[in-house]
N, C-alpha and C positions, 0 to 999 in steps of 0.2 A: 771259650772266654779268654781274651788276651791277658797276659800277665800284667801286674801293676806297672812295671817299667815300660811295657809296650803301650799301655793305656796313657800314661803320662806323656810319653814321646809323641804319640799320635795327636793328643789334644794340643800340645804346644806347637805342632806343625800346621794346625789349621790356620787358614788365611783370614785376617781381619780386614774389614773394609771401612771406608769413610767416603762421604760426599762433600765436595767443596763448592761446586758451581754448575750451572747449566747454561749453555749458549743458545742463541736464537734458532739454530738448526736442530736443537734437541740433543746435541752431544753433552755428555756429563763428564765434568772434571772430577774424577774420583781419586781415591788412594787405596792401596793395599800393601800389606807387608809380606807378600809372597817371596820377595827377594831377600827378606831378612829384617827390613825396617820399612816404615810407612813411606812409600814413594808414589808419585803422581801417575795415574793411569787414566786414559781417556776411553770412555765407552761410547761408541757410535750408536745412532738410532737403531741399527740392525743388530746390536749386541756385540759387535766386534770390539775387542779390547786391545789397546796399544799402550805399552808402558812408556812414559815420557821421561822419567828421571831415574838415575842410578847414583844418588848422592851418598856420601859416607854416613850421613845422619838423616833422621826423619825430616819430612818436609810437607808443606801444604801449599795451596795456591788459589788464585782467582783468574778467570778469563779477563782479557782486555777487550771490551765490547768493540765490535766492528773490525777486529783483527784476529789473525790466528796466532795470538801471543798469550802468554800466561805470566802473571806476576807470581814468582815462586818465593815462598817464605821458608827459610832454613836456618838451622843453628849448627853449632860445632860440638859434637859429642855430648849432647844433652845439656849444654850450658844455658839454654833458653835466651841467649843473646841473638835474637832473630835479625837476620839480614834479608834484604829484598833484592831479587834479581829478575831479569826478563828472560823468558824462554820463547824462541821463535819455533812454533810447532812445525811450520811448513818446511823448515830447513833441517828438521831432525829425523833422520832415518833410523837411528838407534837411540836407546835411552841416554839422555843428556847427563854428563858429569859436571862437576863444578866448573871445569875449564870451558864447557859449552855454554854456560850462562853469562849473560851480559850484566855486570853489576849495575844496580839501580840506586840503592841506598845501602852503603856498606860502611861500617865502623865496628869492628868486632868487640870494642870496649863497651858498647852500649846496645840497648834493645831498640828494635824498630818493628813494631807489631802492625801488621797489615789490617786496615780498618775498612776502606772503601776504595773501589776502582771504577773509573769512568773511562771513556774513550780518550779523554785528554789528560787525566791526572790520576794520581794515587794519593789517598789520604792514609797517613800512618801515625802511630803513637810512639813517642821516643823519649828516653830519659837522657839524651846526649848533652843537654844543657848543663846539668850538674851531677848526673849519675843517680839522682834521687827522684826529682819531680818529672812528671810526664807532660809533654807538649803535644798538641795536634798540629801536624805539618802537612801541607799539600805540595806534592812534587809533580811538576809539569813534565809529561812524558816526551814532549817535543823539544823543549829547551833545557830541561834539567834544573830550571830555577825552582826555588822553594819559597813558600809563604807560610808563616806561623799564624794559625788561627786562634790558638789558645796557649797561653803559657802561665796559667794561674796556679800551677802546682797541684800536687796530689797524685794518687795512684789511679790512673784512668783505665777503664774496662773496655770501652768501645766508643766509636764515633761514627755516625752515619750522616751522609750528605743529604740535603733536601733535594727535591726533584729539580728545582731550578739551579742547583749547585751553588747557591749563594750563602748557605748556612750549614752548620753541622750540629747535630744533637749529640751531646757527650754524656756518657755514663761514667761516674767516678765513685770510688768508695767514699763514704762519709765517715763522720766521727763515731757513729754508733756501730756496735757489732752487727754483722750481716745486714748492713744497710748501704744504700747507694743514693747518690744525688744525680739529678738530670739537669744539665745546663744546655743553653744554646749559645753558640759563638758564630759570628758572621764573618764575611769576607770572601764570598764567591769561592766555594769549595771545589773549584775546578775552573776550566776555561781561563778567564782573564787573570784570576789570582795566581793560578799555576804559571801563567806566562809572565808573572812579575808585575802586572799592572797594579795589584794591591788595592785598588780603589774598590770596587764592588760594594754593594750595600751591606754594611756591617751591622751586626746586632750589638747594641751597647753604645757607649760614648767614649769615655776616657780610655786612652790606650795604656798598655803596660810596657815593660822594658824593651820588648822586641817589636813593638808596633801592633801586637794583637789587641783586638778590641776587648773591652771588659765583657764577660759573658752575662747572659740573663739566666737567673735561677728559675727553673721550672718547678722544682720541688725543694723543700726546705733542707738546709744542710744538717740540721741537728735532729731531724725526725728519725725515729726508729721504724724504717720502712725499706723494703727491698723492691726496686724497680728494675725490670729486665726487658729484653727484646724490644727496645725502643725503636720506633720507625715513624716516618713522616706520613701524615694523612695526605690524601690526594692533592689538596690545594695548598699544602705547606703551611696551613693555618693552625695546625694542631699536631700533637704527637699521640701515637697509639702505643700502648705498652701493657705489660703484665705488672701489677702492683698490689702490694698489701697495705697501701696507704690507708691508715685508720681502719684496718680490717684484720681479721685473724688469718684468712686465706686469700691468696692473690686472685684478683679478678682482672678482666680485660677492660681497660679504661681508655678514653680519649681525653686528653688534656689540652684545653684551649688556652692559648697564651696571649697576653697583651691585649691589643685592640680586638682580636678575634674572640677573646674571652667575653668581652662585653656584648658582642654580637650574638654569642652562642648561649648566653644565660637565659634559656627559655624552657619550654615544657619538656624538651628532650632530656634535660638533666633530671634524673629520678630523685624522688624525695630522699633526703638524707645524704645525698652525695656530697662529701665534704670538700671545702676549698683547700688548695695547697698553698704554694707561695703566693705573694701578692700578685694580683692581676691574672690568676688562673682559675679556670672552672673545670671541675672533674665530671666527666660523663661516663657512667658505667654502661658498657656495651654487653658484656657477658659475665655472669657470676655464678658461683656455686656456694652453698652454705657449708660444705664439709670437706672440700678439697681445693688444691691450688689449680689455677688455670695458667697456661702459657699461650703465647700468640706469635705467629709469624705472618706479618702483613705482606700482601702481594706487592710487586714493584710499582704497579699503577695505583695502589691504594684502594682497589675496588673490592677486594675480598681478603679473607684472612683464614689461616688454619689455626684452630684452637685445640690445644692439648689439655685433656682432663687427666690429672695426675693423681692416682690413688694407689697406695700400698705398693710402690715400686714399679708400676706400669703406667703408661700413658696411652690413652685412646684419642683418636683424632676426628675432628669434624670441620667442615668448611662452612664459614659464615660470610654474609655480605658485610660490607664496610661498616654498616650501622649496627652490626651484631645480630641481624636476622639469620636464623639457621637456614643453611642451604642443603647440606647432605652429610652423611657419615662417610668416613674413609675406612673400608674394610681391608685389613691386612691379614696375612696368613697366621700370625701369632700375636699374642699380647706381649708387649715388651717395651723397649725404650727407643722411640723413633726420633730422628732429626730431619728437618725439612729445609729444602732449598728450592725456591720458586724459579721457574723459567722466566726470562726477561719479558715475555708477552703476557704473563699472568694467566695463561690458559691451563697450565699444568705445573706440577712440582715433583721433585724427586724426594724420596724418603729412604733414608738409611735406617734399617731396623735391626736391632740386636735383641734377642730374647733368650730365656733360660736354655732353650734347646736350639738356638740359631746363632752361630758365630757372627753373622752379619750378612744381611741381604739388602739389595737395592731395588726399589720399586718406583715406577713412574705412575703418577696419579693424575687423572683428568679432573680438573678443578670444578667442572660443571656437574659431574655425576658422581665423583668419588671412585670411579672404576679404576682398577689397578692392573698394571702390567709389570711382571717380574723380570728384571734385567739380570740380576745376580741372585741366585738362590744359595744362600750360605749353608743351608741344611744338606744340600746335595754333596758337599765335600766331606761330610762325616762318614767315616768308613763303616761298612756294615758290621754289626757286632760290637761297635764301640759303645760302652755303656754311658748313658746320659741321665743325670738325676734332675728331676723337676721339683721345685720347692713347694712347700706348704707354708701358709701364712699363720702366724701365731701372735699372741700378746702375752708377754712375760710379766708377772706381777713383781713389784718392788716393795720393800718394807715400808716406804713412805706413801704407798697408795698409787703410784704411777703404773703405767702399763707400757712395756718396751715392745715396739713392733719388732718382729723377728721372722726371718725366713729360715726354714730348716730343709736342708738337703740330705736325704737319707742315703746310705750307701747304695750304689748302683746295683741292679739285679745281678746276682752271681758273685757278689763280693762278701756275703755275710759270713763266710767261713774263714776269713782272713784273721791274722793275728791281732789286728786292731779293731775287731768287732767289739762294739760297746764303748769304744773310745771316741772322743769328739774334739773338734777344733772350732773355736769361736773366732771368726774372722771379722775384724773391725775396720770400717771404712776410714778414709782420710777426711781432711777438711780443716778444722773440725766441723764446719758448717756444711759438710758434704752429706751424701745420702747413699745408702745401699739400695740398689734397684735390682729388678729381676732381669738383668742382662746376662749375656753369656760370659762366663769366667772360666778360662782353662784351668786356673788354679783351683777353684771350687770343684770343678768337675774331676780334676786329677785327685784331689783329696777324697771325694766321694767314691771315685773309681778304685782307690786304694783300700777302701773299706771304712773310712771315717764318716761319722755323722758331722755335718758342717752347719753351724749356726751363724747366721749373718744378721746381726741386730742393727737397729737404728737407735742407738743409745740416746739419752737426752742430750740435746744440742744438735741433733741431726735435722737437716732440712726435709721437706716433703710432708710434714705433719702439722703445719701451722706455725704461726709466729711464737706462740707460747712455748711449744716444745723446743724449737730451735734456740730459744733464749735461755734454756734451763741450765746451761753450762758456762755462761758468760763470766769471765774473770774469776771472782771469788767463789763461783759455783762449780769450778772445774772438777773438783773431787767428787761432786755428786754424780758426774758422768762416770768417773772411775768406779764408784760404788755400784753402778748398774752391772758391771762385770760380775760382781759377787752375786747379784740377783740371778743373772743368767746361769752361773755355775750351780746355784741352789736349785734351779729348775730342771737340771739335767735328769734327775731320776724320774721326772714326769714323762720323759721320753724313753725310759728304760735304759738309760746310759749310766756308765760307771763314772761318777763325778771325780774320782781320784785319778782318772786317766783323761784329763782334758788339757788342751794347750791353747794358747793365744797366738793369733797370726794377724799382722796388720802392717800397712804401709803409711808413711808420713805421719799424720796425726794418729792413724791406726797403729803405727810403730810406737809412738809415745804411749798409747794405751797398753800395748804389750808390755813395755817396760814398767809402766805404772802398776799394772796388775801383778806382775811377777815380783815387784819389790814391795808394794804396799799391801798385797794380799798373798804373802809367800806360802801360806798353807793351802791355797786353793788351786794353784796351777802347776802342772807337771813339767811344762816346757813352753818355749815361746819362739816365734820367728818374727824378728824385727827388721822391717825393710824401710830404710831412710827415715827412721824415727828419731825423735828428740829425747836425749837422756837427761838434759838439763834445760829448763825453760829460760834460765838466765843466760847460759852460754849460747843457746840457740838464738835468742834475740840479740845478743851482742855480736854474733858472727854471721847472721844471715845477711843476704845482700841488702845494701843500704836502702834501696828503693822499696824493699818489702817490710822493713822494720816497723814503720808506723802502722801499716795495715795489719800486721800481726799483733801489735800491742793493743789495739782496740779490742781484740778478742781475748788475749791471754792476760793482759795487764801490762802496765808500763814499767820499764826498768827504773824510772825515777820515782814513781809513786807506789808501786806494788812489789818491790823487790823481795820483801820478806815472804809474801804469799807465793811468789814465783819459786822461791827456794822450797817452801813447804810442798808445792805441787810438783816438784821435780823428782823423777825416779832416782836420780843419782844420790839424793839425800838419804835414801833408804837402802843403800847397797849392802849394809851390814845384815839386812834381812833376806837378801836374795839367795835362793837355793836352786832355782829351776835352771836347767841347761838352756842356753840361748843360741840360736842361729841368726847371725846378723848380716844383712846385705846392704851395700851402699854404693852409689855412684860417685866417683872421684870429682866430677864436675858439678855436683849438686849446688845450685845457687840458692836453694830454699833452706834446706837443712844441711849445714856443712858436714863434710866427712868427719870432722873432729868429734861430732856427736856420737858416731859409731866407734871411733877409735878410743874414746875415753871410757865407754861402757865395756869394750873388749878388754882394755887394759885392766880395768877394775875386776873383771871376771877372772882374768889370768892371775892377778895378784891373790885372789881368794881360792884359786884352784878349782873353779867351777867349770864344768864342761861347756865349751862354746866353740863356735866357728865364725870367723869374720871373712866375708868375701867382698872384695872391693873391685869394681869394674871401672877401668880408667877411660873408657869411651862412653860412659853413661852419666846422666845427671840425676834428676829426682825420680828414680824408678828405673826400670829396665825396659828400654824401647827396642832393643835388638833381640831377635829370636835366638841367636847363638848364646847370648848371655842368659836369657831366660831358661834355655835348655841346660845350661850349666848350673844355674842357681836353684831353680825350683825342684827338680828331681832330687838334688842333694838335700834340700830342706825337708822334703817329704820323707826321705829315707831317715833323716835325723829324727823326725817325730815318730816314725814307725819303730825305730829301735828303742825309743824311750817309752812309748805308749803301748807297744805290743805286749801281748801276754807272755 
């Protein structure tokens, strides 16, 4: 049996994978962090792997159709200010550095998020107009000219061009917590618009400041509903998406817009399917009564992959465009898949991470669901390295709720360690995020050291319906914190020593660590806070300007809810804090400023409480580089071992 340090080191050395695109010849544009951070890797149809980039920070990309070129999206030290560059694969014999990339859209003061790529143009989202609101811009690859399709403001999530390249469907955050709105903007999202012609058939009428046409609202701006994975139906007369529009759980729907709505209001619309914004008709294609569905539509609109999401895992099936079931997709493990279709819609690539799989890549035949494994992530796990698989539980709360929770028992052979009977409660970020049954080196390292690890989906988490995800909105924030106490009270049911339990979390999970240790000081023996917020007031005041409004809709506004934000801030209760804390932060974090970590560390120092603050000057919101993870995480686990060990 390897020692605890050997287990931790081996786990942090495992390679993570991602899939970004598939080209017509079957090559896969993937990414892995074998070199230390996520870099582009091309996988040939015969399985040959070629590293394409060697950039100083993580990157992603998309193929340019019809050319051996890639649009590379990259930032600087985790600052999330994405820049776009071109990589000519044919001219690259060694992995490309920044000097080898041709700048496409560069301005390090602003974000440029890649949204859509065609042979002629690139669609991206940018806040360069005022640093706050996002626009949809088309960049012509031949001339470099640009056309703004949307400048209506707001925090945009995605934009996807129609098949005729004349319109884009935009997903933007709306005014309600965990809600989005879908819009359509016109103006030839490629070809002529990218060439500066600007005329193209635009959706809407009156223009705005930069000449962008007024968008058409597909869904209502003030509805509490979450619409995702938006794509154009084959004839560009409707949108297909996953949506919980007037539902508890997300279904797969087709939304007919404008004139097409009138043409489509017929028997195919099932009884009870509700109308959305004016002029739209909602058609339910696939639904389930007790869990969320997600969808990835094929490029030609003829088929779709439907994901059934239950208790942290997603199973896949292929359906026809009208929702008719075609076949199941059988993968080696139950886990968390992501899907990228091939351009001809005949197959799709799946990246799968599962509790026992650091990340594999499979190619799936869309007609049969048969699978070919291109990268087997399990094969890299050294023989004898302990892996813990979770069990699924429901933890009761005093007010009658049930908290979904995954429990990772100590790996076989570790029961005699000094931390036997001790536990770590690991809280996910978000807050509207979700703990899933993916592979986590940190969870496995903690279990390999001998801790029992509880991974809950406290109230406010996604994945369990609209009601559950809404139970921590604004003035309900502390109800979510109270769930930590319920989890701690449940520890004896697992045979654990409740006095030897610590909190661990990142981002919102880091806030929960600080909230638990300050507001429930008698319950927690220690905490590990990674990029967490110590004050909701200073967090909102100092977060990036483009993020502030989006975060206020969830936490409450500085203008109207300041008193409650103070009440819900861990720093308000510092006089109660007794637990030692290990604090990790990236100096370039655009979401939770470094000042949040510095002020909690200063307060701990003033009170003489044991703590450690590690700041990484080449990181942002979390640790993207293996060298930094191998510095921070073993030290944090040793910190907990010293405190919680017998």
